[in-house]
C-alpha positions as CSV (number, residue, x, y, z in Angstrom):
1,M,-11.6,9.6,-6.4
2,A,-15.8,10.0,-5.2
3,T,-15.2,6.2,-4.4
4,T,-12.2,6.8,-2.1
5,I,-13.6,10.1,-0.6
6,A,-17.1,8.2,0.4
7,L,-14.7,5.3,2.4
8,L,-13.5,7.3,5.0
9,R,-13.7,6.2,8.4
10,T,-14.9,9.9,9.1
11,E,-14.3,13.5,7.6
12,P,-11.7,15.8,7.1
13,T,-10.8,18.1,9.4
14,A,-7.4,18.7,9.5
15,F,-7.7,19.8,6.0
16,K,-10.2,21.2,3.4
17,P,-11.7,18.8,1.7
18,V,-11.1,20.1,-1.5
19,D,-6.9,19.5,-0.7
20,V,-7.1,16.1,0.1
21,R,-9.3,16.0,-3.7
22,T,-6.1,17.7,-4.5
23,A,-3.9,15.8,-2.9
24,L,-5.6,12.4,-4.2
25,R,-6.0,13.2,-8.1
26,E,-2.5,15.2,-8.5
27,F,-0.6,12.9,-6.5
28,A,-2.2,9.4,-4.6
29,F,-3.4,8.8,-8.8
30,N,-0.5,10.0,-10.3
31,K,2.3,7.2,-10.5
32,G,4.4,9.9,-11.6
33,R,4.2,12.1,-9.5
34,R,3.5,10.4,-6.4
35,N,7.0,10.6,-5.0
36,E,7.1,14.4,-5.9
37,A,4.0,15.4,-3.3
38,P,5.5,18.2,-1.1
39,S,5.1,17.7,3.2
40,E,1.7,19.4,2.6
41,V,0.6,16.7,0.8
42,A,2.2,13.7,2.0
43,A,0.3,14.2,5.2
44,I,-2.9,14.3,3.9
45,L,-2.2,11.3,1.8
46,K,-1.1,9.3,5.2
47,W,-4.2,10.5,6.8
48,V,-6.6,9.9,4.3
49,E,-3.9,6.2,4.2
50,R,-4.7,5.9,7.8
51,N,-8.5,6.9,7.5
52,T,-10.1,4.9,4.7
53,L,-11.9,1.9,4.9
54,S,-11.3,-0.9,3.1
55,M,-12.3,-2.1,-0.2
56,A,-14.3,-4.9,2.0
57,A,-16.1,-2.7,3.9
């Protein structure tokens, strides 16, 4: 999770950092719950997807 946070292009302004970390831990990195994310969490995860640098960076 720390690596993903470090690869963000910008710090989240629309979401609290703790909510971003929780969304990653509880849903994005939890294969069993990935499809259960509530709409507010899904919005955070879509933002992270758009704002994360590639591993090539």
